[in-house]
A tleap script that builds the chain and sets N, CA, C and O, in Angstrom:
source leaprc.protein.ff14SB
mol = sequence {
  NMET GLY ASN VAL ILE ASN THR ALA PRO CYS
  ARG PHE CYS GLY GLN MET ALA GLN ILE GLU
  ALA ASP GLY LYS LEU THR LYS PRO GLN ALA
  GLU GLU LYS ALA THR MET SER CYS THR CYS
  SER GLU ALA VAL GLU TYR GLN LYS GLU LYS
  GLN ARG LYS GLU LYS ALA LEU LYS ASN VAL
  SER VAL LEU PHE GLY GLU ASP ALA ALA PRO
  GLU LYS ARG ILE GLY GLU GLY ILE VAL ASN
  ILE LEU ARG VAL ALA VAL GLU GLU ILE TYR
  SER GLY GLY LEU ALA LYS VAL THR LEU ASN
  LEU ARG GLY GLY VAL LYS ALA SER ILE SER
  GLN ASN SER LYS GLY GLU ILE ASN VAL GLU
  ARG THR GLU THR LYS LYS GLN LYS LEU THR
  CGLU
}
set mol.1.N position { -13.478 -50.043 -22.710 }
set mol.1.CA position { -12.420 -49.862 -21.724 }
set mol.1.C position { -13.028 -49.998 -20.328 }
set mol.1.O position { -14.068 -49.404 -20.047 }
set mol.2.N position { -12.396 -50.765 -19.466 }
set mol.2.CA position { -12.901 -50.998 -18.114 }
set mol.2.C position { -12.497 -49.889 -17.171 }
set mol.2.O position { -11.971 -48.857 -17.588 }
set mol.3.N position { -12.748 -50.115 -15.898 }
set mol.3.CA position { -12.369 -49.129 -14.890 }
set mol.3.C position { -10.862 -49.093 -14.709 }
set mol.3.O position { -10.202 -50.130 -14.644 }
set mol.4.N position { -10.335 -47.885 -14.628 }
set mol.4.CA position { -8.903 -47.661 -14.462 }
set mol.4.C position { -8.710 -46.945 -13.130 }
set mol.4.O position { -9.472 -46.041 -12.786 }
set mol.5.N position { -7.681 -47.359 -12.381 }
set mol.5.CA position { -7.366 -46.688 -11.122 }
set mol.5.C position { -6.341 -45.591 -11.418 }
set mol.5.O position { -5.250 -45.864 -11.919 }
set mol.6.N position { -6.709 -44.347 -11.100 }
set mol.6.CA position { -5.807 -43.206 -11.260 }
set mol.6.C position { -5.369 -42.772 -9.865 }
set mol.6.O position { -6.129 -42.904 -8.905 }
set mol.7.N position { -4.154 -42.259 -9.751 }
set mol.7.CA position { -3.653 -41.741 -8.482 }
set mol.7.C position { -3.329 -40.269 -8.679 }
set mol.7.O position { -2.695 -39.887 -9.662 }
set mol.8.N position { -3.774 -39.440 -7.726 }
set mol.8.CA position { -3.520 -38.003 -7.831 }
set mol.8.C position { -3.508 -37.381 -6.437 }
set mol.8.O position { -4.097 -37.925 -5.503 }
set mol.9.N position { -2.825 -36.221 -6.300 }
set mol.9.CA position { -2.801 -35.530 -5.007 }
set mol.9.C position { -3.957 -34.533 -4.872 }
set mol.9.O position { -4.471 -34.018 -5.865 }
set mol.10.N position { -4.349 -34.278 -3.634 }
set mol.10.CA position { -5.290 -33.188 -3.352 }
set mol.10.C position { -4.577 -31.888 -3.708 }
set mol.10.O position { -3.389 -31.731 -3.426 }
set mol.11.N position { -5.290 -30.972 -4.317 }
set mol.11.CA position { -4.720 -29.699 -4.734 }
set mol.11.C position { -4.241 -28.857 -3.551 }
set mol.11.O position { -3.373 -28.000 -3.718 }
set mol.12.N position { -4.796 -29.090 -2.362 }
set mol.12.CA position { -4.495 -28.253 -1.216 }
set mol.12.C position { -3.473 -28.861 -0.262 }
set mol.12.O position { -2.519 -28.189 0.130 }
set mol.13.N position { -3.663 -30.142 0.120 }
set mol.13.CA position { -2.773 -30.724 1.127 }
set mol.13.C position { -1.781 -31.732 0.551 }
set mol.13.O position { -0.846 -32.143 1.238 }
set mol.14.N position { -1.978 -32.134 -0.706 }
set mol.14.CA position { -1.048 -33.070 -1.340 }
set mol.14.C position { -1.314 -34.531 -1.017 }
set mol.14.O position { -0.607 -35.405 -1.519 }
set mol.15.N position { -2.320 -34.819 -0.187 }
set mol.15.CA position { -2.661 -36.202 0.149 }
set mol.15.C position { -3.010 -36.960 -1.127 }
set mol.15.O position { -3.840 -36.508 -1.915 }
set mol.16.N position { -2.377 -38.111 -1.330 }
set mol.16.CA position { -2.634 -38.896 -2.537 }
set mol.16.C position { -3.934 -39.670 -2.393 }
set mol.16.O position { -4.258 -40.171 -1.316 }
set mol.17.N position { -4.672 -39.760 -3.487 }
set mol.17.CA position { -5.936 -40.502 -3.492 }
set mol.17.C position { -5.990 -41.379 -4.728 }
set mol.17.O position { -5.437 -41.039 -5.774 }
set mol.18.N position { -6.654 -42.495 -4.595 }
set mol.18.CA position { -6.878 -43.365 -5.749 }
set mol.18.C position { -8.286 -43.109 -6.257 }
set mol.18.O position { -9.253 -43.125 -5.495 }
set mol.19.N position { -8.382 -42.875 -7.554 }
set mol.19.CA position { -9.663 -42.554 -8.161 }
set mol.19.C position { -9.961 -43.599 -9.216 }
set mol.19.O position { -9.125 -43.901 -10.068 }
set mol.20.N position { -11.170 -44.148 -9.148 }
set mol.20.CA position { -11.589 -45.125 -10.147 }
set mol.20.C position { -12.369 -44.385 -11.223 }
set mol.20.O position { -13.278 -43.613 -10.914 }
set mol.21.N position { -12.020 -44.616 -12.479 }
set mol.21.CA position { -12.701 -43.935 -13.581 }
set mol.21.C position { -12.845 -44.895 -14.752 }
set mol.21.O position { -12.208 -45.948 -14.797 }
set mol.22.N position { -13.702 -44.507 -15.705 }
set mol.22.CA position { -13.922 -45.346 -16.885 }
set mol.22.C position { -12.692 -45.439 -17.777 }
set mol.22.O position { -12.545 -46.393 -18.542 }
set mol.23.N position { -11.833 -44.474 -17.682 }
set mol.23.CA position { -10.629 -44.469 -18.504 }
set mol.23.C position { -9.544 -43.669 -17.819 }
set mol.23.O position { -9.675 -43.279 -16.659 }
set mol.24.N position { -8.466 -43.429 -18.554 }
set mol.24.CA position { -7.356 -42.642 -18.012 }
set mol.24.C position { -7.787 -41.184 -17.928 }
set mol.24.O position { -8.309 -40.631 -18.897 }
set mol.25.N position { -7.572 -40.563 -16.779 }
set mol.25.CA position { -7.913 -39.150 -16.599 }
set mol.25.C position { -6.691 -38.291 -16.884 }
set mol.25.O position { -5.556 -38.739 -16.721 }
set mol.26.N position { -6.929 -37.049 -17.311 }
set mol.26.CA position { -5.814 -36.117 -17.451 }
set mol.26.C position { -5.367 -35.744 -16.037 }
set mol.26.O position { -6.091 -35.983 -15.070 }
set mol.27.N position { -4.187 -35.163 -15.920 }
set mol.27.CA position { -3.679 -34.778 -14.595 }
set mol.27.C position { -4.637 -33.813 -13.887 }
set mol.27.O position { -4.955 -34.037 -12.719 }
set mol.28.N position { -5.119 -32.730 -14.559 }
set mol.28.CA position { -6.068 -31.828 -13.888 }
set mol.28.C position { -7.370 -32.524 -13.474 }
set mol.28.O position { -7.903 -32.245 -12.400 }
set mol.29.N position { -7.886 -33.428 -14.318 }
set mol.29.CA position { -9.120 -34.158 -13.979 }
set mol.29.C position { -8.899 -35.018 -12.740 }
set mol.29.O position { -9.738 -35.047 -11.839 }
set mol.30.N position { -7.765 -35.720 -12.696 }
set mol.30.CA position { -7.459 -36.593 -11.561 }
set mol.30.C position { -7.282 -35.772 -10.286 }
set mol.30.O position { -7.767 -36.162 -9.224 }
set mol.31.N position { -6.584 -34.630 -10.387 }
set mol.31.CA position { -6.390 -33.765 -9.213 }
set mol.31.C position { -7.726 -33.206 -8.713 }
set mol.31.O position { -7.941 -33.088 -7.506 }
set mol.32.N position { -8.609 -32.869 -9.633 }
set mol.32.CA position { -9.933 -32.356 -9.258 }
set mol.32.C position { -10.698 -33.430 -8.476 }
set mol.32.O position { -11.276 -33.142 -7.428 }
set mol.33.N position { -10.701 -34.660 -8.985 }
set mol.33.CA position { -11.409 -35.749 -8.304 }
set mol.33.C position { -10.785 -36.042 -6.946 }
set mol.33.O position { -11.504 -36.313 -5.985 }
set mol.34.N position { -9.453 -35.992 -6.850 }
set mol.34.CA position { -8.775 -36.219 -5.570 }
set mol.34.C position { -9.147 -35.119 -4.584 }
set mol.34.O position { -9.399 -35.392 -3.410 }
set mol.35.N position { -9.181 -33.879 -5.057 }
set mol.35.CA position { -9.531 -32.739 -4.209 }
set mol.35.C position { -10.990 -32.843 -3.747 }
set mol.35.O position { -11.309 -32.520 -2.603 }
set mol.36.N position { -11.863 -33.294 -4.639 }
set mol.36.CA position { -13.286 -33.417 -4.296 }
set mol.36.C position { -13.551 -34.554 -3.308 }
set mol.36.O position { -14.621 -34.602 -2.703 }
set mol.37.N position { -12.598 -35.466 -3.137 }
set mol.37.CA position { -12.802 -36.561 -2.185 }
set mol.37.C position { -11.968 -36.392 -0.913 }
set mol.37.O position { -12.102 -37.185 0.018 }
set mol.38.N position { -11.110 -35.368 -0.863 }
set mol.38.CA position { -10.240 -35.160 0.293 }
set mol.38.C position { -11.034 -34.551 1.452 }
set mol.38.O position { -12.066 -33.912 1.241 }
set mol.39.N position { -10.542 -34.756 2.676 }
set mol.39.CA position { -11.241 -34.232 3.848 }
set mol.39.C position { -10.472 -33.112 4.547 }
set mol.39.O position { -10.858 -32.696 5.639 }
set mol.40.N position { -9.378 -32.610 3.931 }
set mol.40.CA position { -8.668 -31.488 4.554 }
set mol.40.C position { -9.577 -30.253 4.523 }
set mol.40.O position { -10.457 -30.160 3.667 }
set mol.41.N position { -9.374 -29.316 5.438 }
set mol.41.CA position { -10.304 -28.191 5.567 }
set mol.41.C position { -10.402 -27.351 4.291 }
set mol.41.O position { -11.490 -26.907 3.927 }
set mol.42.N position { -9.271 -27.130 3.608 }
set mol.42.CA position { -9.303 -26.337 2.370 }
set mol.42.C position { -10.108 -27.049 1.291 }
set mol.42.O position { -10.875 -26.414 0.567 }
set mol.43.N position { -9.936 -28.370 1.179 }
set mol.43.CA position { -10.670 -29.136 0.169 }
set mol.43.C position { -12.161 -29.140 0.475 }
set mol.43.O position { -12.979 -29.024 -0.437 }
set mol.44.N position { -12.524 -29.273 1.751 }
set mol.44.CA position { -13.935 -29.268 2.138 }
set mol.44.C position { -14.566 -27.920 1.796 }
set mol.44.O position { -15.693 -27.874 1.303 }
set mol.45.N position { -13.849 -26.816 2.054 }
set mol.45.CA position { -14.358 -25.482 1.708 }
set mol.45.C position { -14.512 -25.350 0.189 }
set mol.45.O position { -15.503 -24.799 -0.292 }
set mol.46.N position { -13.530 -25.857 -0.563 }
set mol.46.CA position { -13.575 -25.845 -2.025 }
set mol.46.C position { -14.795 -26.632 -2.515 }
set mol.46.O position { -15.495 -26.194 -3.428 }
set mol.47.N position { -15.044 -27.795 -1.905 }
set mol.47.CA position { -16.187 -28.630 -2.290 }
set mol.47.C position { -17.498 -27.884 -2.066 }
set mol.47.O position { -18.394 -27.937 -2.908 }
set mol.48.N position { -17.615 -27.185 -0.926 }
set mol.48.CA position { -18.835 -26.409 -0.621 }
set mol.48.C position { -19.038 -25.308 -1.654 }
set mol.48.O position { -20.143 -25.111 -2.159 }
set mol.49.N position { -17.944 -24.584 -1.965 }
set mol.49.CA position { -18.022 -23.495 -2.943 }
set mol.49.C position { -18.449 -24.016 -4.315 }
set mol.49.O position { -19.283 -23.416 -4.992 }
set mol.50.N position { -17.864 -25.137 -4.706 }
set mol.50.CA position { -18.188 -25.709 -6.012 }
set mol.50.C position { -19.648 -26.151 -6.062 }
set mol.50.O position { -20.318 -25.969 -7.078 }
set mol.51.N position { -20.143 -26.730 -4.966 }
set mol.51.CA position { -21.549 -27.137 -4.904 }
set mol.51.C position { -22.466 -25.918 -4.979 }
set mol.51.O position { -23.518 -25.974 -5.617 }
set mol.52.N position { -22.076 -24.819 -4.333 }
set mol.52.CA position { -22.871 -23.581 -4.404 }
set mol.52.C position { -22.954 -23.088 -5.845 }
set mol.52.O position { -24.024 -22.709 -6.321 }
set mol.53.N position { -21.820 -23.098 -6.529 }
set mol.53.CA position { -21.790 -22.633 -7.912 }
set mol.53.C position { -22.664 -23.527 -8.789 }
set mol.53.O position { -23.449 -23.030 -9.598 }
set mol.54.N position { -22.530 -24.843 -8.631 }
set mol.54.CA position { -23.322 -25.767 -9.445 }
set mol.54.C position { -24.810 -25.598 -9.172 }
set mol.54.O position { -25.623 -25.674 -10.094 }
set mol.55.N position { -25.175 -25.368 -7.900 }
set mol.55.CA position { -26.580 -25.144 -7.530 }
set mol.55.C position { -27.081 -23.849 -8.174 }
set mol.55.O position { -28.203 -23.806 -8.679 }
set mol.56.N position { -26.267 -22.801 -8.162 }
set mol.56.CA position { -26.661 -21.525 -8.774 }
set mol.56.C position { -26.850 -21.689 -10.284 }
set mol.56.O position { -27.794 -21.140 -10.851 }
set mol.57.N position { -25.961 -22.437 -10.935 }
set mol.57.CA position { -26.102 -22.676 -12.378 }
set mol.57.C position { -27.380 -23.464 -12.662 }
set mol.57.O position { -28.061 -23.208 -13.655 }
set mol.58.N position { -27.704 -24.417 -11.795 }
set mol.58.CA position { -28.938 -25.189 -11.941 }
set mol.58.C position { -30.142 -24.263 -11.763 }
set mol.58.O position { -31.125 -24.374 -12.497 }
set mol.59.N position { -30.067 -23.347 -10.788 }
set mol.59.CA position { -31.167 -22.410 -10.561 }
set mol.59.C position { -31.390 -21.489 -11.755 }
set mol.59.O position { -32.532 -21.157 -12.072 }
set mol.60.N position { -30.311 -21.071 -12.422 }
set mol.60.CA position { -30.440 -20.270 -13.648 }
set mol.60.C position { -31.228 -21.066 -14.683 }
set mol.60.O position { -32.115 -20.534 -15.349 }
set mol.61.N position { -30.893 -22.347 -14.806 }
set mol.61.CA position { -31.570 -23.209 -15.769 }
set mol.61.C position { -33.047 -23.388 -15.420 }
set mol.61.O position { -33.901 -23.388 -16.307 }
set mol.62.N position { -33.349 -23.541 -14.125 }
set mol.62.CA position { -34.737 -23.758 -13.672 }
set mol.62.C position { -35.579 -22.496 -13.839 }
set mol.62.O position { -36.748 -22.583 -14.213 }
set mol.63.N position { -35.001 -21.323 -13.568 }
set mol.63.CA position { -35.783 -20.081 -13.649 }
set mol.63.C position { -35.839 -19.481 -15.057 }
set mol.63.O position { -36.813 -18.817 -15.408 }
set mol.64.N position { -34.791 -19.715 -15.867 }
set mol.64.CA position { -34.704 -19.027 -17.161 }
set mol.64.C position { -34.392 -19.939 -18.346 }
set mol.64.O position { -34.760 -19.617 -19.476 }
set mol.65.N position { -33.736 -21.048 -18.119 }
set mol.65.CA position { -33.204 -21.871 -19.207 }
set mol.65.C position { -34.030 -23.081 -19.558 }
set mol.65.O position { -35.258 -23.065 -19.465 }
set mol.66.N position { -33.335 -24.145 -19.968 }
set mol.66.CA position { -34.000 -25.339 -20.495 }
set mol.66.C position { -34.861 -26.080 -19.469 }
set mol.66.O position { -35.732 -26.860 -19.852 }
set mol.67.N position { -34.633 -25.848 -18.171 }
set mol.67.CA position { -35.455 -26.516 -17.150 }
set mol.67.C position { -36.658 -25.671 -16.719 }
set mol.67.O position { -37.429 -26.085 -15.853 }
set mol.68.N position { -36.818 -24.495 -17.317 }
set mol.68.CA position { -37.961 -23.623 -16.992 }
set mol.68.C position { -39.168 -24.051 -17.818 }
set mol.68.O position { -39.028 -24.729 -18.836 }
set mol.69.N position { -40.355 -23.647 -17.370 }
set mol.69.CA position { -41.565 -23.881 -18.163 }
set mol.69.C position { -41.384 -23.173 -19.508 }
set mol.69.O position { -40.768 -22.108 -19.564 }
set mol.70.N position { -41.909 -23.748 -20.585 }
set mol.70.CA position { -41.692 -23.170 -21.918 }
set mol.70.C position { -41.971 -21.669 -22.012 }
set mol.70.O position { -41.226 -20.942 -22.670 }
set mol.71.N position { -43.037 -21.201 -21.359 }
set mol.71.CA position { -43.370 -19.766 -21.447 }
set mol.71.C position { -42.436 -18.895 -20.613 }
set mol.71.O position { -42.445 -17.672 -20.758 }
set mol.72.N position { -41.634 -19.500 -19.747 }
set mol.72.CA position { -40.704 -18.752 -18.888 }
set mol.72.C position { -39.291 -18.703 -19.467 }
set mol.72.O position { -38.454 -17.938 -18.988 }
set mol.73.N position { -39.018 -19.511 -20.490 }
set mol.73.CA position { -37.668 -19.583 -21.049 }
set mol.73.C position { -37.295 -18.289 -21.765 }
set mol.73.O position { -38.122 -17.643 -22.408 }
set mol.74.N position { -36.012 -17.934 -21.629 }
set mol.74.CA position { -35.509 -16.759 -22.329 }
set mol.74.C position { -34.440 -17.217 -23.310 }
set mol.74.O position { -34.060 -18.388 -23.309 }
set mol.75.N position { -33.951 -16.310 -24.145 }
set mol.75.CA position { -32.972 -16.652 -25.166 }
set mol.75.C position { -31.689 -17.238 -24.593 }
set mol.75.O position { -31.245 -16.867 -23.507 }
set mol.76.N position { -31.105 -18.159 -25.347 }
set mol.76.CA position { -29.875 -18.844 -24.912 }
set mol.76.C position { -28.735 -17.859 -24.660 }
set mol.76.O position { -27.926 -18.070 -23.756 }
set mol.77.N position { -28.664 -16.784 -25.451 }
set mol.77.CA position { -27.612 -15.782 -25.255 }
set mol.77.C position { -27.698 -15.133 -23.886 }
set mol.77.O position { -26.678 -14.914 -23.233 }
set mol.78.N position { -28.922 -14.822 -23.447 }
set mol.78.CA position { -29.111 -14.194 -22.138 }
set mol.78.C position { -28.836 -15.206 -21.023 }
set mol.78.O position { -28.251 -14.857 -19.998 }
set mol.79.N position { -29.259 -16.463 -21.223 }
set mol.79.CA position { -28.965 -17.518 -20.240 }
set mol.79.C position { -27.447 -17.652 -20.082 }
set mol.79.O position { -26.947 -17.836 -18.973 }
set mol.80.N position { -26.725 -17.557 -21.192 }
set mol.80.CA position { -25.257 -17.640 -21.127 }
set mol.80.C position { -24.662 -16.473 -20.339 }
set mol.80.O position { -23.698 -16.654 -19.595 }
set mol.81.N position { -25.234 -15.272 -20.501 }
set mol.81.CA position { -24.773 -14.110 -19.725 }
set mol.81.C position { -24.973 -14.388 -18.232 }
set mol.81.O position { -24.099 -14.085 -17.419 }
set mol.82.N position { -26.123 -14.965 -17.877 }
set mol.82.CA position { -26.407 -15.280 -16.479 }
set mol.82.C position { -25.430 -16.334 -15.940 }
set mol.82.O position { -24.996 -16.255 -14.790 }
set mol.83.N position { -25.092 -17.313 -16.774 }
set mol.83.CA position { -24.123 -18.346 -16.359 }
set mol.83.C position { -22.748 -17.729 -16.117 }
set mol.83.O position { -22.069 -18.073 -15.150 }
set mol.84.N position { -22.345 -16.822 -16.995 }
set mol.84.CA position { -21.059 -16.142 -16.822 }
set mol.84.C position { -21.090 -15.296 -15.551 }
set mol.84.O position { -20.094 -15.218 -14.832 }
set mol.85.N position { -22.229 -14.663 -15.271 }
set mol.85.CA position { -22.374 -13.860 -14.048 }
set mol.85.C position { -22.190 -14.740 -12.812 }
set mol.85.O position { -21.539 -14.326 -11.853 }
set mol.86.N position { -22.758 -15.955 -12.824 }
set mol.86.CA position { -22.569 -16.888 -11.706 }
set mol.86.C position { -21.084 -17.180 -11.529 }
set mol.86.O position { -20.576 -17.162 -10.408 }
set mol.87.N position { -20.384 -17.451 -12.636 }
set mol.87.CA position { -18.937 -17.735 -12.575 }
set mol.87.C position { -18.172 -16.559 -11.973 }
set mol.87.O position { -17.280 -16.748 -11.145 }
set mol.88.N position { -18.526 -15.341 -12.396 }
set mol.88.CA position { -17.829 -14.142 -11.909 }
set mol.88.C position { -18.118 -13.868 -10.436 }
set mol.88.O position { -17.233 -13.433 -9.699 }
set mol.89.N position { -19.342 -14.119 -10.011 }
set mol.89.CA position { -19.679 -13.948 -8.593 }
set mol.89.C position { -18.953 -15.010 -7.780 }
set mol.89.O position { -18.424 -14.726 -6.705 }
set mol.90.N position { -18.929 -16.230 -8.295 }
set mol.90.CA position { -18.235 -17.341 -7.630 }
set mol.90.C position { -16.753 -17.034 -7.458 }
set mol.90.O position { -16.178 -17.304 -6.404 }
set mol.91.N position { -16.132 -16.469 -8.495 }
set mol.91.CA position { -14.688 -16.197 -8.436 }
set mol.91.C position { -14.370 -14.877 -7.725 }
set mol.91.O position { -13.202 -14.556 -7.512 }
set mol.92.N position { -15.404 -14.113 -7.359 }
set mol.92.CA position { -15.185 -12.892 -6.590 }
set mol.92.C position { -15.078 -11.622 -7.413 }
set mol.92.O position { -14.850 -10.553 -6.848 }
set mol.93.N position { -15.236 -11.700 -8.729 }
set mol.93.CA position { -15.128 -10.528 -9.583 }
set mol.93.C position { -16.337 -9.609 -9.511 }
set mol.93.O position { -16.207 -8.395 -9.670 }
set mol.94.N position { -17.512 -10.182 -9.273 }
set mol.94.CA position { -18.749 -9.407 -9.228 }
set mol.94.C position { -19.461 -9.633 -7.900 }
set mol.94.O position { -19.318 -10.688 -7.281 }
set mol.95.N position { -20.227 -8.640 -7.468 }
set mol.95.CA position { -21.032 -8.785 -6.257 }
set mol.95.C position { -22.488 -9.079 -6.620 }
set mol.95.O position { -23.136 -9.916 -5.991 }
set mol.96.N position { -22.999 -8.375 -7.652 }
set mol.96.CA position { -24.393 -8.545 -8.046 }
set mol.96.C position { -24.574 -8.146 -9.502 }
set mol.96.O position { -23.921 -7.227 -9.996 }
set mol.97.N position { -25.473 -8.852 -10.179 }
set mol.97.CA position { -25.810 -8.534 -11.560 }
set mol.97.C position { -27.332 -8.534 -11.671 }
set mol.97.O position { -27.997 -9.449 -11.185 }
set mol.98.N position { -27.875 -7.507 -12.311 }
set mol.98.CA position { -29.306 -7.472 -12.597 }
set mol.98.C position { -29.483 -7.158 -14.075 }
set mol.98.O position { -28.927 -6.188 -14.590 }
set mol.99.N position { -30.264 -7.993 -14.747 }
set mol.99.CA position { -30.577 -7.759 -16.150 }
set mol.99.C position { -32.066 -7.432 -16.256 }
set mol.99.O position { -32.906 -8.144 -15.706 }
set mol.100.N position { -32.381 -6.361 -16.959 }
set mol.100.CA position { -33.768 -6.017 -17.242 }
set mol.100.C position { -34.090 -6.577 -18.613 }
set mol.100.O position { -33.574 -6.106 -19.626 }
set mol.101.N position { -34.951 -7.591 -18.638 }
set mol.101.CA position { -35.313 -8.248 -19.887 }
set mol.101.C position { -36.608 -7.642 -20.425 }
set mol.101.O position { -37.319 -6.942 -19.704 }
set mol.102.N position { -36.898 -7.907 -21.653 }
set mol.102.CA position { -38.147 -7.423 -22.253 }
set mol.102.C position { -39.329 -8.121 -21.586 }
set mol.102.O position { -39.201 -9.241 -21.091 }
set mol.103.N position { -40.462 -7.461 -21.577 }
set mol.103.CA position { -41.665 -8.061 -21.013 }
set mol.103.C position { -41.773 -7.915 -19.506 }
set mol.103.O position { -42.534 -8.646 -18.871 }
set mol.104.N position { -41.026 -6.986 -18.918 }
set mol.104.CA position { -41.134 -6.743 -17.486 }
set mol.104.C position { -40.494 -7.805 -16.612 }
set mol.104.O position { -40.883 -7.970 -15.456 }
set mol.105.N position { -39.511 -8.535 -17.152 }
set mol.105.CA position { -38.830 -9.578 -16.377 }
set mol.105.C position { -37.446 -9.081 -15.986 }
set mol.105.O position { -36.718 -8.511 -16.798 }
set mol.106.N position { -37.101 -9.310 -14.719 }
set mol.106.CA position { -35.763 -8.976 -14.226 }
set mol.106.C position { -35.086 -10.256 -13.772 }
set mol.106.O position { -35.700 -11.107 -13.128 }
set mol.107.N position { -33.818 -10.380 -14.116 }
set mol.107.CA position { -32.999 -11.492 -13.642 }
set mol.107.C position { -31.922 -10.899 -12.755 }
set mol.107.O position { -31.211 -9.978 -13.159 }
set mol.108.N position { -31.800 -11.429 -11.536 }
set mol.108.CA position { -30.823 -10.891 -10.599 }
set mol.108.C position { -30.027 -12.035 -9.988 }
set mol.108.O position { -30.593 -13.047 -9.576 }
set mol.109.N position { -28.713 -11.868 -9.933 }
set mol.109.CA position { -27.833 -12.865 -9.319 }
set mol.109.C position { -26.916 -12.127 -8.356 }
set mol.109.O position { -26.276 -11.141 -8.722 }
set mol.110.N position { -26.858 -12.622 -7.110 }
set mol.110.CA position { -26.022 -11.987 -6.099 }
set mol.110.C position { -25.548 -13.032 -5.101 }
set mol.110.O position { -26.008 -14.174 -5.103 }
set mol.111.N position { -24.621 -12.618 -4.251 }
set mol.111.CA position { -24.108 -13.508 -3.212 }
set mol.111.C position { -24.434 -12.905 -1.854 }
set mol.111.O position { -24.197 -11.719 -1.625 }
set mol.112.N position { -24.979 -13.721 -0.950 }
set mol.112.CA position { -25.317 -13.196 0.374 }
set mol.112.C position { -24.125 -13.328 1.321 }
set mol.112.O position { -23.070 -13.834 0.936 }
set mol.113.N position { -24.302 -12.873 2.552 }
set mol.113.CA position { -23.193 -12.856 3.519 }
set mol.113.C position { -22.716 -14.255 3.901 }
set mol.113.O position { -21.595 -14.415 4.383 }
set mol.114.N position { -23.561 -15.272 3.689 }
set mol.114.CA position { -23.157 -16.655 3.982 }
set mol.114.C position { -22.392 -17.279 2.822 }
set mol.114.O position { -21.920 -18.411 2.921 }
set mol.115.N position { -22.270 -16.539 1.721 }
set mol.115.CA position { -21.564 -17.058 0.550 }
set mol.115.C position { -22.459 -17.768 -0.440 }
set mol.115.O position { -21.984 -18.237 -1.474 }
set mol.116.N position { -23.752 -17.857 -0.145 }
set mol.116.CA position { -24.678 -18.514 -1.057 }
set mol.116.C position { -24.970 -17.597 -2.239 }
set mol.116.O position { -25.043 -16.378 -2.090 }
set mol.117.N position { -25.133 -18.197 -3.408 }
set mol.117.CA position { -25.432 -17.422 -4.612 }
set mol.117.C position { -26.935 -17.470 -4.855 }
set mol.117.O position { -27.507 -18.542 -5.051 }
set mol.118.N position { -27.574 -16.292 -4.841 }
set mol.118.CA position { -29.018 -16.185 -5.063 }
set mol.118.C position { -29.305 -15.888 -6.526 }
set mol.118.O position { -28.698 -14.995 -7.118 }
set mol.119.N position { -30.231 -16.638 -7.104 }
set mol.119.CA position { -30.701 -16.398 -8.464 }
set mol.119.C position { -32.184 -16.047 -8.325 }
set mol.119.O position { -32.962 -16.808 -7.749 }
set mol.120.N position { -32.562 -14.889 -8.860 }
set mol.120.CA position { -33.917 -14.391 -8.647 }
set mol.120.C position { -34.550 -13.969 -9.966 }
set mol.120.O position { -33.895 -13.374 -10.822 }
set mol.121.N position { -35.825 -14.283 -10.116 }
set mol.121.CA position { -36.600 -13.846 -11.280 }
set mol.121.C position { -37.754 -12.998 -10.757 }
set mol.121.O position { -38.516 -13.437 -9.896 }
set mol.122.N position { -37.878 -11.789 -11.281 }
set mol.122.CA position { -38.968 -10.904 -10.886 }
set mol.122.C position { -39.746 -10.544 -12.146 }
set mol.122.O position { -39.168 -10.135 -13.153 }
set mol.123.N position { -41.063 -10.702 -12.075 }
set mol.123.CA position { -41.909 -10.352 -13.215 }
set mol.123.C position { -42.889 -9.279 -12.776 }
set mol.123.O position { -43.593 -9.433 -11.778 }
set mol.124.N position { -42.925 -8.194 -13.529 }
set mol.124.CA position { -43.882 -7.126 -13.239 }
set mol.124.C position { -44.891 -7.077 -14.355 }
set mol.124.O position { -44.550 -6.939 -15.530 }
set mol.125.N position { -46.136 -7.191 -13.964 }
set mol.125.CA position { -47.227 -7.105 -14.936 }
set mol.125.C position { -47.887 -5.736 -14.752 }
set mol.125.O position { -48.306 -5.374 -13.653 }
set mol.126.N position { -47.966 -5.006 -15.824 }
set mol.126.CA position { -48.540 -3.672 -15.744 }
set mol.126.C position { -49.640 -3.580 -16.781 }
set mol.126.O position { -49.485 -4.041 -17.912 }
set mol.127.N position { -50.749 -2.981 -16.390 }
set mol.127.CA position { -51.836 -2.763 -17.340 }
set mol.127.C position { -52.098 -1.269 -17.436 }
set mol.127.O position { -52.158 -0.557 -16.433 }
set mol.128.N position { -52.249 -0.825 -18.659 }
set mol.128.CA position { -52.514 0.595 -18.857 }
set mol.128.C position { -53.582 0.734 -19.931 }
set mol.128.O position { -53.486 0.134 -21.002 }
set mol.129.N position { -54.582 1.518 -19.638 }
set mol.129.CA position { -55.640 1.776 -20.610 }
set mol.129.C position { -55.580 3.242 -21.015 }
set mol.129.O position { -55.472 4.130 -20.170 }
set mol.130.N position { -55.650 3.478 -22.300 }
set mol.130.CA position { -55.613 4.843 -22.797 }
set mol.130.C position { -56.824 5.055 -23.701 }
set mol.130.O position { -57.141 4.201 -24.530 }
set mol.131.N position { -57.494 6.184 -23.543 }
set mol.131.CA position { -58.669 6.473 -24.389 }
set mol.131.C position { -58.224 6.868 -25.782 }
set mol.131.O position { -59.061 7.150 -26.640 }
savepdb mol mol.pdb
quit
């Protein structure tokens, strides 16, 4: 199937946009692409927010998931919890999440005053000798 031209409105201002895609898009997909290419102030703010969320999800992957060094990777279930935390912080439901993992590793996700989502990994190494 060749390139198909889809037409859809921006979700915020209603401005119609033509979107080229490999096939026919669903209405929500077409509206998303139109919104991501619109220059109205609401769409631009939406684009920034979406980029922040995608960057935070990428950071979770780099610090804890499949893009981390093999010895730094944690279980997929915990990575999924961190991804859900990013979604909840992005949507405004949560302010900060900290998980204490085994082995002295902490995973923390929060949003700063500029709206950026911070993903942090803290490792504490402790040595104790007992007679």
